[in-house]
All heavy atoms as TSV, in Angstrom:
chain	resi	resn	atom	element	x	y	z
A	1	MET	N	N	59.994	-38.629	93.590
A	1	MET	CA	C	59.258	-37.546	92.981
A	1	MET	C	C	58.614	-37.987	91.664
A	1	MET	O	O	57.472	-37.670	91.406
A	1	MET	CB	C	60.206	-36.378	92.750
A	1	MET	CG	C	59.531	-35.083	92.896
A	1	MET	SD	S	60.791	-33.833	93.017
A	1	MET	CE	C	59.782	-32.499	93.387
A	2	LYS	N	N	59.349	-38.708	90.819
A	2	LYS	CA	C	58.771	-39.185	89.568
A	2	LYS	C	C	57.678	-40.214	89.835
A	2	LYS	O	O	56.737	-40.355	89.081
A	2	LYS	CB	C	59.852	-39.792	88.679
A	2	LYS	CG	C	60.797	-38.771	88.101
A	2	LYS	CD	C	61.774	-39.419	87.171
A	2	LYS	CE	C	62.731	-38.372	86.632
A	2	LYS	NZ	N	63.694	-38.956	85.720
A	3	ARG	N	N	57.822	-40.918	90.929
A	3	ARG	CA	C	56.829	-41.924	91.277
A	3	ARG	C	C	55.466	-41.274	91.519
A	3	ARG	O	O	54.450	-41.778	91.091
A	3	ARG	CB	C	57.295	-42.666	92.524
A	3	ARG	CG	C	56.471	-43.843	92.864
A	3	ARG	CD	C	57.002	-45.031	92.126
A	3	ARG	NE	N	56.392	-46.226	92.651
A	3	ARG	CZ	C	56.142	-47.271	91.916
A	3	ARG	NH1	N	56.471	-47.279	90.655
A	3	ARG	NH2	N	55.595	-48.320	92.412
A	4	LEU	N	N	55.447	-40.132	92.158
A	4	LEU	CA	C	54.190	-39.442	92.411
A	4	LEU	C	C	53.546	-38.967	91.115
A	4	LEU	O	O	52.331	-39.047	90.962
A	4	LEU	CB	C	54.419	-38.249	93.336
A	4	LEU	CG	C	54.640	-38.558	94.813
A	4	LEU	CD1	C	54.949	-37.280	95.571
A	4	LEU	CD2	C	53.425	-39.230	95.400
A	5	ALA	N	N	54.335	-38.489	90.199
A	5	ALA	CA	C	53.784	-38.013	88.932
A	5	ALA	C	C	53.104	-39.155	88.188
A	5	ALA	O	O	52.013	-39.001	87.658
A	5	ALA	CB	C	54.872	-37.384	88.084
A	6	HIS	N	N	53.753	-40.326	88.149
A	6	HIS	CA	C	53.143	-41.462	87.462
A	6	HIS	C	C	51.870	-41.896	88.187
A	6	HIS	O	O	50.885	-42.271	87.563
A	6	HIS	CB	C	54.132	-42.630	87.386
A	6	HIS	CG	C	55.253	-42.380	86.427
A	6	HIS	ND1	N	55.054	-42.230	85.091
A	6	HIS	CD2	C	56.591	-42.242	86.645
A	6	HIS	CE1	C	56.224	-42.023	84.498
A	6	HIS	NE2	N	57.177	-42.021	85.415
A	7	GLY	N	N	51.897	-41.836	89.491
A	7	GLY	CA	C	50.711	-42.200	90.257
A	7	GLY	C	C	49.568	-41.245	89.996
A	7	GLY	O	O	48.420	-41.648	89.873
A	8	ARG	N	N	49.870	-39.974	89.898
A	8	ARG	CA	C	48.820	-38.981	89.641
A	8	ARG	C	C	48.261	-39.123	88.229
A	8	ARG	O	O	47.061	-38.987	88.009
A	8	ARG	CB	C	49.370	-37.576	89.846
A	8	ARG	CG	C	49.584	-37.235	91.280
A	8	ARG	CD	C	50.028	-35.813	91.452
A	8	ARG	NE	N	50.336	-35.564	92.851
A	8	ARG	CZ	C	51.048	-34.547	93.264
A	8	ARG	NH1	N	51.516	-33.678	92.392
A	8	ARG	NH2	N	51.283	-34.388	94.544
A	9	VAL	N	N	49.126	-39.398	87.277
A	9	VAL	CA	C	48.667	-39.585	85.896
A	9	VAL	C	C	47.764	-40.804	85.813
A	9	VAL	O	O	46.678	-40.760	85.231
A	9	VAL	CB	C	49.864	-39.710	84.926
A	9	VAL	CG1	C	49.404	-40.138	83.552
A	9	VAL	CG2	C	50.627	-38.398	84.857
A	10	ALA	N	N	48.200	-41.891	86.420
A	10	ALA	CA	C	47.384	-43.105	86.394
A	10	ALA	C	C	46.062	-42.872	87.104
A	10	ALA	O	O	45.014	-43.311	86.634
A	10	ALA	CB	C	48.144	-44.254	87.054
A	11	GLN	N	N	46.089	-42.184	88.232
A	11	GLN	CA	C	44.867	-41.892	88.969
A	11	GLN	C	C	43.931	-41.016	88.143
A	11	GLN	O	O	42.716	-41.238	88.117
A	11	GLN	CB	C	45.216	-41.180	90.268
A	11	GLN	CG	C	44.594	-41.804	91.468
A	11	GLN	CD	C	45.032	-41.118	92.745
A	11	GLN	OE1	O	45.831	-40.175	92.743
A	11	GLN	NE2	N	44.511	-41.601	93.854
A	12	THR	N	N	44.480	-40.034	87.470
A	12	THR	CA	C	43.651	-39.146	86.635
A	12	THR	C	C	43.012	-39.916	85.491
A	12	THR	O	O	41.823	-39.753	85.200
A	12	THR	CB	C	44.507	-37.990	86.087
A	12	THR	OG1	O	45.092	-37.298	87.188
A	12	THR	CG2	C	43.672	-37.034	85.270
A	13	LEU	N	N	43.805	-40.771	84.828
A	13	LEU	CA	C	43.256	-41.556	83.719
A	13	LEU	C	C	42.192	-42.532	84.204
A	13	LEU	O	O	41.141	-42.690	83.564
A	13	LEU	CB	C	44.381	-42.307	82.999
A	13	LEU	CG	C	45.338	-41.439	82.189
A	13	LEU	CD1	C	46.469	-42.283	81.630
A	13	LEU	CD2	C	44.603	-40.718	81.080
A	14	LEU	N	N	42.432	-43.197	85.309
A	14	LEU	CA	C	41.437	-44.133	85.838
A	14	LEU	C	C	40.167	-43.405	86.271
A	14	LEU	O	O	39.052	-43.903	86.060
A	14	LEU	CB	C	42.027	-44.923	87.007
A	14	LEU	CG	C	43.059	-45.967	86.620
A	14	LEU	CD1	C	43.674	-46.597	87.864
A	14	LEU	CD2	C	42.446	-47.030	85.734
A	15	THR	N	N	40.317	-42.219	86.851
A	15	THR	CA	C	39.146	-41.434	87.234
A	15	THR	C	C	38.349	-41.025	85.999
A	15	THR	O	O	37.116	-41.107	85.994
A	15	THR	CB	C	39.563	-40.184	88.029
A	15	THR	OG1	O	40.317	-40.606	89.164
A	15	THR	CG2	C	38.373	-39.390	88.485
A	16	ALA	N	N	39.043	-40.615	84.945
A	16	ALA	CA	C	38.354	-40.237	83.704
A	16	ALA	C	C	37.614	-41.437	83.113
A	16	ALA	O	O	36.478	-41.304	82.645
A	16	ALA	CB	C	39.348	-39.685	82.702
A	17	LEU	N	N	38.247	-42.603	83.137
A	17	LEU	CA	C	37.578	-43.806	82.634
A	17	LEU	C	C	36.353	-44.154	83.467
A	17	LEU	O	O	35.309	-44.540	82.936
A	17	LEU	CB	C	38.550	-44.987	82.608
A	17	LEU	CG	C	39.592	-44.967	81.508
A	17	LEU	CD1	C	40.582	-46.107	81.700
A	17	LEU	CD2	C	38.932	-45.070	80.151
A	18	MET	N	N	36.461	-44.025	84.776
A	18	MET	CA	C	35.320	-44.322	85.648
A	18	MET	C	C	34.161	-43.362	85.381
A	18	MET	O	O	32.996	-43.772	85.367
A	18	MET	CB	C	35.748	-44.250	87.116
A	18	MET	CG	C	36.629	-45.408	87.549
A	18	MET	SD	S	37.309	-45.229	89.207
A	18	MET	CE	C	35.891	-44.835	90.181
A	19	VAL	N	N	34.472	-42.091	85.160
A	19	VAL	CA	C	33.424	-41.109	84.869
A	19	VAL	C	C	32.759	-41.432	83.535
A	19	VAL	O	O	31.533	-41.375	83.407
A	19	VAL	CB	C	34.007	-39.682	84.882
A	19	VAL	CG1	C	33.020	-38.672	84.330
A	19	VAL	CG2	C	34.424	-39.297	86.290
A	20	CYS	N	N	33.560	-41.800	82.534
A	20	CYS	CA	C	33.001	-42.158	81.224
A	20	CYS	C	C	32.093	-43.375	81.329
A	20	CYS	O	O	31.004	-43.403	80.749
A	20	CYS	CB	C	34.117	-42.423	80.220
A	20	CYS	SG	S	34.969	-40.943	79.697
A	21	LEU	N	N	32.523	-44.387	82.058
A	21	LEU	CA	C	31.700	-45.588	82.216
A	21	LEU	C	C	30.417	-45.286	82.982
A	21	LEU	O	O	29.347	-45.806	82.642
A	21	LEU	CB	C	32.496	-46.689	82.921
A	21	LEU	CG	C	33.587	-47.328	82.086
A	21	LEU	CD1	C	34.404	-48.298	82.934
A	21	LEU	CD2	C	32.988	-48.052	80.904
A	22	ALA	N	N	30.501	-44.450	83.989
A	22	ALA	CA	C	29.299	-44.073	84.737
A	22	ALA	C	C	28.328	-43.315	83.835
A	22	ALA	O	O	27.114	-43.565	83.867
A	22	ALA	CB	C	29.677	-43.229	85.948
A	23	ASN	N	N	28.846	-42.411	83.006
A	23	ASN	CA	C	27.981	-41.670	82.082
A	23	ASN	C	C	27.336	-42.601	81.072
A	23	ASN	O	O	26.151	-42.461	80.758
A	23	ASN	CB	C	28.782	-40.585	81.357
A	23	ASN	CG	C	29.066	-39.400	82.238
A	23	ASN	OD1	O	28.387	-39.172	83.230
A	23	ASN	ND2	N	30.076	-38.633	81.875
A	24	GLN	N	N	28.092	-43.558	80.548
A	24	GLN	CA	C	27.523	-44.514	79.599
A	24	GLN	C	C	26.428	-45.333	80.256
A	24	GLN	O	O	25.393	-45.599	79.645
A	24	GLN	CB	C	28.604	-45.436	79.048
A	24	GLN	CG	C	29.467	-44.794	78.007
A	24	GLN	CD	C	30.480	-45.776	77.434
A	24	GLN	OE1	O	30.822	-46.773	78.050
A	24	GLN	NE2	N	30.955	-45.490	76.243
A	25	HIS	N	N	26.631	-45.738	81.499
A	25	HIS	CA	C	25.617	-46.518	82.207
A	25	HIS	C	C	24.347	-45.695	82.397
A	25	HIS	O	O	23.240	-46.190	82.196
A	25	HIS	CB	C	26.165	-46.975	83.550
A	25	HIS	CG	C	25.178	-47.743	84.360
A	25	HIS	ND1	N	24.777	-49.009	84.019
A	25	HIS	CD2	C	24.494	-47.411	85.473
A	25	HIS	CE1	C	23.886	-49.429	84.904
A	25	HIS	NE2	N	23.700	-48.463	85.793
A	26	ILE	N	N	24.499	-44.432	82.762
A	26	ILE	CA	C	23.340	-43.553	82.943
A	26	ILE	C	C	22.607	-43.374	81.628
A	26	ILE	O	O	21.371	-43.471	81.564
A	26	ILE	CB	C	23.789	-42.192	83.519
A	26	ILE	CG1	C	24.262	-42.368	84.951
A	26	ILE	CG2	C	22.666	-41.168	83.446
A	26	ILE	CD1	C	24.981	-41.160	85.519
A	27	LEU	N	N	23.337	-43.119	80.543
A	27	LEU	CA	C	22.701	-42.927	79.242
A	27	LEU	C	C	22.012	-44.198	78.751
A	27	LEU	O	O	20.905	-44.148	78.201
A	27	LEU	CB	C	23.734	-42.466	78.208
A	27	LEU	CG	C	24.259	-41.052	78.403
A	27	LEU	CD1	C	25.391	-40.780	77.425
A	27	LEU	CD2	C	23.159	-40.038	78.240
A	28	LEU	N	N	22.626	-45.345	78.950
A	28	LEU	CA	C	22.023	-46.603	78.531
A	28	LEU	C	C	20.726	-46.872	79.290
A	28	LEU	O	O	19.717	-47.239	78.687
A	28	LEU	CB	C	22.999	-47.755	78.739
A	28	LEU	CG	C	22.467	-49.141	78.386
A	28	LEU	CD1	C	22.176	-49.235	76.893
A	28	LEU	CD2	C	23.453	-50.209	78.806
A	29	SER	N	N	20.739	-46.667	80.602
A	29	SER	CA	C	19.517	-46.909	81.371
A	29	SER	C	C	18.425	-45.914	80.989
A	29	SER	O	O	17.246	-46.263	80.925
A	29	SER	CB	C	19.806	-46.855	82.864
A	29	SER	OG	O	20.256	-45.572	83.226
A	30	TRP	N	N	18.785	-44.674	80.697
A	30	TRP	CA	C	17.789	-43.684	80.275
A	30	TRP	C	C	17.182	-44.075	78.934
A	30	TRP	O	O	15.972	-43.980	78.736
A	30	TRP	CB	C	18.440	-42.300	80.179
A	30	TRP	CG	C	17.457	-41.218	79.857
A	30	TRP	CD1	C	16.703	-40.519	80.735
A	30	TRP	CD2	C	17.123	-40.737	78.553
A	30	TRP	NE1	N	15.920	-39.625	80.064
A	30	TRP	CE2	C	16.149	-39.727	78.716
A	30	TRP	CE3	C	17.546	-41.052	77.265
A	30	TRP	CZ2	C	15.603	-39.046	77.646
A	30	TRP	CZ3	C	16.994	-40.366	76.202
A	30	TRP	CH2	C	16.038	-39.382	76.391
A	31	ARG	N	N	18.050	-44.522	77.977
A	31	ARG	CA	C	17.547	-44.909	76.654
A	31	ARG	C	C	16.637	-46.117	76.740
A	31	ARG	O	O	15.662	-46.213	76.005
A	31	ARG	CB	C	18.711	-45.199	75.714
A	31	ARG	CG	C	19.412	-43.939	75.248
A	31	ARG	CD	C	20.436	-44.248	74.217
A	31	ARG	NE	N	19.750	-44.706	73.015
A	31	ARG	CZ	C	20.350	-45.279	71.989
A	31	ARG	NH1	N	21.633	-45.463	72.005
A	31	ARG	NH2	N	19.664	-45.650	70.938
A	32	GLN	N	N	16.946	-47.064	77.618
A	32	GLN	CA	C	16.104	-48.251	77.750
A	32	GLN	C	C	14.714	-47.873	78.239
A	32	GLN	O	O	13.738	-48.498	77.863
A	32	GLN	CB	C	16.746	-49.258	78.706
A	32	GLN	CG	C	17.936	-49.955	78.098
A	32	GLN	CD	C	18.642	-50.852	79.091
A	32	GLN	OE1	O	18.448	-50.762	80.297
A	32	GLN	NE2	N	19.486	-51.736	78.570
A	33	VAL	N	N	14.626	-46.847	79.049
A	33	VAL	CA	C	13.324	-46.420	79.570
A	33	VAL	C	C	12.570	-45.574	78.546
A	33	VAL	O	O	11.374	-45.735	78.349
A	33	VAL	CB	C	13.509	-45.638	80.891
A	33	VAL	CG1	C	12.214	-44.984	81.324
A	33	VAL	CG2	C	14.055	-46.549	81.970
A	34	HIS	N	N	13.265	-44.684	77.833
A	34	HIS	CA	C	12.596	-43.688	77.007
A	34	HIS	C	C	12.530	-44.012	75.518
A	34	HIS	O	O	11.767	-43.384	74.801
A	34	HIS	CB	C	13.274	-42.326	77.188
A	34	HIS	CG	C	13.057	-41.756	78.547
A	34	HIS	ND1	N	13.928	-41.996	79.577
A	34	HIS	CD2	C	12.064	-40.997	79.053
A	34	HIS	CE1	C	13.479	-41.383	80.661
A	34	HIS	NE2	N	12.354	-40.774	80.375
A	35	ASP	N	N	13.306	-44.927	75.010
A	35	ASP	CA	C	13.302	-45.185	73.575
A	35	ASP	C	C	12.209	-46.139	73.120
A	35	ASP	O	O	11.944	-46.255	71.937
A	35	ASP	CB	C	14.655	-45.751	73.116
A	35	ASP	CG	C	15.676	-44.656	72.889
A	35	ASP	OD1	O	15.316	-43.478	73.004
A	35	ASP	OD2	O	16.829	-44.997	72.585
A	36	HIS	N	N	11.573	-46.827	74.022
A	36	HIS	CA	C	10.566	-47.808	73.640
A	36	HIS	C	C	9.222	-47.436	74.254
A	36	HIS	O	O	8.830	-47.965	75.291
A	36	HIS	CB	C	10.974	-49.211	74.114
A	36	HIS	CG	C	12.304	-49.634	73.577
A	36	HIS	ND1	N	12.489	-49.929	72.260
A	36	HIS	CD2	C	13.498	-49.800	74.185
A	36	HIS	CE1	C	13.759	-50.269	72.074
A	36	HIS	NE2	N	14.397	-50.187	73.219
A	37	PRO	N	N	8.499	-46.517	73.620
A	37	PRO	CA	C	7.201	-46.137	74.175
A	37	PRO	C	C	6.209	-47.290	74.033
A	37	PRO	O	O	6.318	-48.140	73.155
A	37	PRO	CB	C	6.783	-44.928	73.333
A	37	PRO	CG	C	7.504	-45.120	72.050
A	37	PRO	CD	C	8.794	-45.806	72.391
A	38	GLU	N	N	5.257	-47.282	74.917
A	38	GLU	CA	C	4.214	-48.299	74.865
A	38	GLU	C	C	3.372	-48.091	73.603
A	38	GLU	O	O	3.022	-46.960	73.258
A	38	GLU	CB	C	3.318	-48.194	76.096
A	38	GLU	CG	C	4.034	-48.551	77.379
A	38	GLU	CD	C	4.395	-50.021	77.433
A	38	GLU	OE1	O	3.585	-50.846	76.973
A	38	GLU	OE2	O	5.486	-50.330	77.917
A	39	PRO	N	N	3.040	-49.168	72.877
A	39	PRO	CA	C	2.203	-48.993	71.689
A	39	PRO	C	C	0.791	-48.592	72.085
A	39	PRO	O	O	0.239	-49.083	73.066
A	39	PRO	CB	C	2.214	-50.381	71.029
A	39	PRO	CG	C	2.590	-51.318	72.125
A	39	PRO	CD	C	3.429	-50.543	73.095
A	40	THR	N	N	0.242	-47.668	71.338
A	40	THR	CA	C	-1.130	-47.244	71.588
A	40	THR	C	C	-2.077	-48.161	70.819
A	40	THR	O	O	-1.667	-48.832	69.870
A	40	THR	CB	C	-1.330	-45.789	71.125
A	40	THR	OG1	O	-1.028	-45.717	69.725
A	40	THR	CG2	C	-0.413	-44.837	71.889
A	41	PRO	N	N	-3.331	-48.205	71.196
A	41	PRO	CA	C	-4.266	-49.086	70.479
A	41	PRO	C	C	-4.370	-48.770	68.989
A	41	PRO	O	O	-4.644	-49.640	68.193
A	41	PRO	CB	C	-5.599	-48.838	71.184
A	41	PRO	CG	C	-5.241	-48.327	72.538
A	41	PRO	CD	C	-3.938	-47.598	72.369
A	42	GLN	N	N	-4.112	-47.533	68.566
A	42	GLN	CA	C	-4.178	-47.198	67.155
A	42	GLN	C	C	-2.992	-47.787	66.397
A	42	GLN	O	O	-3.080	-48.026	65.206
A	42	GLN	CB	C	-4.186	-45.674	66.938
A	42	GLN	CG	C	-5.374	-44.963	67.524
A	42	GLN	CD	C	-5.134	-44.557	68.969
A	42	GLN	OE1	O	-4.028	-44.659	69.490
A	42	GLN	NE2	N	-6.182	-44.101	69.641
A	43	ASP	N	N	-1.857	-47.991	67.080
A	43	ASP	CA	C	-0.666	-48.508	66.420
A	43	ASP	C	C	-0.723	-50.014	66.177
A	43	ASP	O	O	-0.022	-50.530	65.334
A	43	ASP	CB	C	0.583	-48.191	67.253
A	43	ASP	CG	C	0.867	-46.705	67.297
A	43	ASP	OD1	O	0.333	-45.971	66.444
A	43	ASP	OD2	O	1.617	-46.294	68.193
A	44	THR	N	N	-1.524	-50.716	66.943
A	44	THR	CA	C	-1.588	-52.168	66.796
A	44	THR	C	C	-2.649	-52.537	65.767
A	44	THR	O	O	-3.651	-51.851	65.594
A	44	THR	CB	C	-1.911	-52.832	68.144
A	44	THR	OG1	O	-3.162	-52.324	68.608
A	44	THR	CG2	C	-0.821	-52.537	69.163
A	45	THR	N	N	-2.413	-53.621	65.068
A	45	THR	CA	C	-3.376	-54.093	64.073
A	45	THR	C	C	-3.752	-55.534	64.377
A	45	THR	O	O	-2.979	-56.292	64.960
A	45	THR	CB	C	-2.783	-54.036	62.657
A	45	THR	OG1	O	-1.620	-54.845	62.615
A	45	THR	CG2	C	-2.438	-52.617	62.260
A	46	THR	N	N	-4.922	-55.891	63.982
A	46	THR	CA	C	-5.359	-57.278	64.110
A	46	THR	C	C	-5.197	-57.940	62.747
A	46	THR	O	O	-5.104	-57.257	61.723
A	46	THR	CB	C	-6.831	-57.341	64.567
A	46	THR	OG1	O	-7.629	-56.632	63.624
A	46	THR	CG2	C	-6.994	-56.708	65.949
A	47	PRO	N	N	-5.153	-59.267	62.694
A	47	PRO	CA	C	-4.933	-59.937	61.402
A	47	PRO	C	C	-5.970	-59.581	60.338
A	47	PRO	O	O	-5.659	-59.517	59.161
A	47	PRO	CB	C	-5.012	-61.422	61.754
A	47	PRO	CG	C	-4.693	-61.488	63.208
A	47	PRO	CD	C	-5.163	-60.195	63.802
A	48	ASP	N	N	-7.223	-59.315	60.700
A	48	ASP	CA	C	-8.225	-58.994	59.683
A	48	ASP	C	C	-8.151	-57.539	59.230
A	48	ASP	O	O	-8.837	-57.153	58.301
A	48	ASP	CB	C	-9.636	-59.350	60.150
A	48	ASP	CG	C	-9.900	-59.025	61.592
A	48	ASP	OD1	O	-8.945	-59.093	62.382
A	48	ASP	OD2	O	-11.048	-58.723	61.940
A	49	GLU	N	N	-7.289	-56.707	59.843
A	49	GLU	CA	C	-7.132	-55.321	59.404
A	49	GLU	C	C	-6.063	-55.173	58.331
A	49	GLU	O	O	-5.924	-54.113	57.750
A	49	GLU	CB	C	-6.762	-54.430	60.589
A	49	GLU	CG	C	-7.885	-54.219	61.573
A	49	GLU	CD	C	-7.445	-53.346	62.726
A	49	GLU	OE1	O	-6.247	-52.986	62.781
A	49	GLU	OE2	O	-8.279	-53.023	63.564
A	50	HIS	N	N	-5.277	-56.207	58.064
A	50	HIS	CA	C	-4.225	-56.111	57.060
A	50	HIS	C	C	-4.837	-55.949	55.679
A	50	HIS	O	O	-5.859	-56.553	55.349
A	50	HIS	CB	C	-3.341	-57.365	57.075
A	50	HIS	CG	C	-2.510	-57.468	58.308
A	50	HIS	ND1	N	-1.446	-56.654	58.562
A	50	HIS	CD2	C	-2.604	-58.297	59.376
A	50	HIS	CE1	C	-0.916	-56.971	59.710
A	50	HIS	NE2	N	-1.602	-57.968	60.237
A	51	ASP	N	N	-4.198	-55.128	54.868
A	51	ASP	CA	C	-4.673	-54.898	53.512
A	51	ASP	C	C	-4.076	-55.974	52.607
A	51	ASP	O	O	-2.878	-56.014	52.381
A	51	ASP	CB	C	-4.246	-53.496	53.056
A	51	ASP	CG	C	-4.832	-53.144	51.699
A	51	ASP	OD1	O	-5.799	-53.791	51.288
A	51	ASP	OD2	O	-4.299	-52.209	51.074
A	52	LEU	N	N	-4.913	-56.844	52.080
A	52	LEU	CA	C	-4.448	-57.922	51.229
A	52	LEU	C	C	-4.501	-57.571	49.747
A	52	LEU	O	O	-4.174	-58.394	48.906
A	52	LEU	CB	C	-5.268	-59.191	51.496
A	52	LEU	CG	C	-5.169	-59.723	52.934
A	52	LEU	CD1	C	-6.079	-60.935	53.093
A	52	LEU	CD2	C	-3.752	-60.085	53.285
A	53	ALA	N	N	-4.920	-56.352	49.420
A	53	ALA	CA	C	-5.010	-55.937	48.024
A	53	ALA	C	C	-3.604	-55.724	47.458
A	53	ALA	O	O	-2.690	-55.311	48.173
A	53	ALA	CB	C	-5.810	-54.646	47.913
A	54	PRO	N	N	-3.395	-56.020	46.170
A	54	PRO	CA	C	-2.074	-55.783	45.571
A	54	PRO	C	C	-1.795	-54.286	45.482
A	54	PRO	O	O	-2.700	-53.468	45.536
A	54	PRO	CB	C	-2.200	-56.411	44.181
A	54	PRO	CG	C	-3.660	-56.450	43.906
A	54	PRO	CD	C	-4.348	-56.596	45.230
A	55	PRO	N	N	-0.536	-53.907	45.368
A	55	PRO	CA	C	-0.215	-52.480	45.267
A	55	PRO	C	C	-0.798	-51.868	44.003
A	55	PRO	O	O	-1.033	-52.540	43.010
A	55	PRO	CB	C	1.305	-52.440	45.239
A	55	PRO	CG	C	1.738	-53.814	44.910
A	55	PRO	CD	C	0.639	-54.744	45.312
A	56	LYS	N	N	-1.014	-50.573	44.061
A	56	LYS	CA	C	-1.578	-49.873	42.908
A	56	LYS	C	C	-0.591	-49.876	41.748
A	56	LYS	O	O	0.619	-49.870	41.946
A	56	LYS	CB	C	-1.915	-48.435	43.285
A	56	LYS	CG	C	-2.989	-48.339	44.339
A	56	LYS	CD	C	-3.265	-46.899	44.662
A	56	LYS	CE	C	-4.307	-46.810	45.758
A	56	LYS	NZ	N	-4.582	-45.428	46.115
A	57	ALA	N	N	-1.098	-49.867	40.529
A	57	ALA	CA	C	-0.251	-49.930	39.337
A	57	ALA	C	C	0.496	-48.617	39.095
A	57	ALA	O	O	1.484	-48.598	38.385
A	57	ALA	CB	C	-1.085	-50.284	38.114
A	58	ASP	N	N	0.048	-47.513	39.661
A	58	ASP	CA	C	0.706	-46.235	39.422
A	58	ASP	C	C	1.879	-45.991	40.373
A	58	ASP	O	O	2.475	-44.922	40.368
A	58	ASP	CB	C	-0.309	-45.075	39.525
A	58	ASP	CG	C	-0.952	-45.021	40.882
A	58	ASP	OD1	O	-1.916	-45.790	41.096
A	58	ASP	OD2	O	-0.487	-44.229	41.707
A	59	SER	N	N	2.232	-46.981	41.169
A	59	SER	CA	C	3.362	-46.795	42.081
A	59	SER	C	C	4.678	-46.970	41.331
A	59	SER	O	O	4.750	-47.602	40.296
A	59	SER	CB	C	3.287	-47.789	43.234
A	59	SER	OG	O	3.388	-49.094	42.744
A	60	ARG	N	N	5.740	-46.393	41.879
A	60	ARG	CA	C	7.058	-46.461	41.236
A	60	ARG	C	C	7.782	-47.716	41.696
A	60	ARG	O	O	7.632	-48.155	42.828
A	60	ARG	CB	C	7.864	-45.231	41.607
A	60	ARG	CG	C	7.269	-43.976	41.013
A	60	ARG	CD	C	7.961	-42.708	41.402
A	60	ARG	NE	N	9.322	-42.851	41.871
A	60	ARG	CZ	C	10.042	-41.876	42.364
A	60	ARG	NH1	N	9.532	-40.686	42.461
A	60	ARG	NH2	N	11.263	-42.083	42.774
A	61	PRO	N	N	8.618	-48.300	40.844
A	61	PRO	CA	C	9.375	-49.463	41.245
A	61	PRO	C	C	10.492	-49.068	42.215
A	61	PRO	O	O	10.859	-47.891	42.312
A	61	PRO	CB	C	9.981	-49.989	39.930
A	61	PRO	CG	C	10.027	-48.786	39.050
A	61	PRO	CD	C	8.857	-47.927	39.457
A	62	PRO	N	N	11.052	-50.021	42.955
A	62	PRO	CA	C	12.125	-49.694	43.880
A	62	PRO	C	C	13.375	-49.223	43.136
A	62	PRO	O	O	13.571	-49.586	41.963
A	62	PRO	CB	C	12.383	-50.999	44.626
A	62	PRO	CG	C	11.833	-52.060	43.739
A	62	PRO	CD	C	10.716	-51.443	42.971
A	63	PRO	N	N	14.216	-48.425	43.765
A	63	PRO	CA	C	15.426	-47.938	43.071
A	63	PRO	C	C	16.400	-49.082	42.797
A	63	PRO	O	O	16.478	-50.053	43.545
A	63	PRO	CB	C	16.015	-46.932	44.058
A	63	PRO	CG	C	15.465	-47.318	45.369
A	63	PRO	CD	C	14.125	-47.926	45.110
A	64	ARG	N	N	17.139	-48.943	41.716
A	64	ARG	CA	C	18.139	-49.961	41.365
A	64	ARG	C	C	19.431	-49.642	42.095
A	64	ARG	O	O	19.801	-48.505	42.279
A	64	ARG	CB	C	18.399	-49.972	39.861
A	64	ARG	CG	C	17.206	-50.411	39.076
A	64	ARG	CD	C	17.558	-50.531	37.622
A	64	ARG	NE	N	16.358	-50.840	36.860
A	64	ARG	CZ	C	16.356	-51.094	35.582
A	64	ARG	NH1	N	17.489	-51.050	34.902
A	64	ARG	NH2	N	15.249	-51.376	34.974
A	65	GLU	N	N	20.138	-50.685	42.467
A	65	GLU	CA	C	21.404	-50.489	43.179
A	65	GLU	C	C	22.573	-50.642	42.263
A	65	GLU	O	O	22.586	-51.255	41.289
A	65	GLU	CB	C	21.504	-51.482	44.327
A	65	GLU	CG	C	20.496	-51.150	45.402
A	65	GLU	CD	C	20.663	-52.096	46.585
A	65	GLU	OE1	O	21.675	-52.795	46.666
A	65	GLU	OE2	O	19.767	-52.129	47.397
């Protein structure tokens, strides 16, 4: 009788772990598809579009740590 209880507990825990791993796999595959949108032509820059001018003098310095 005690043997069945241990078997059921182990089976329940293993089933819960399998469900968690399956959910993680589903979420990971979804994120890989949806988190990296294709860049649009407006988002890309060519080397001659970079602004080589120095920053404006009225800008604030970076915060001190």
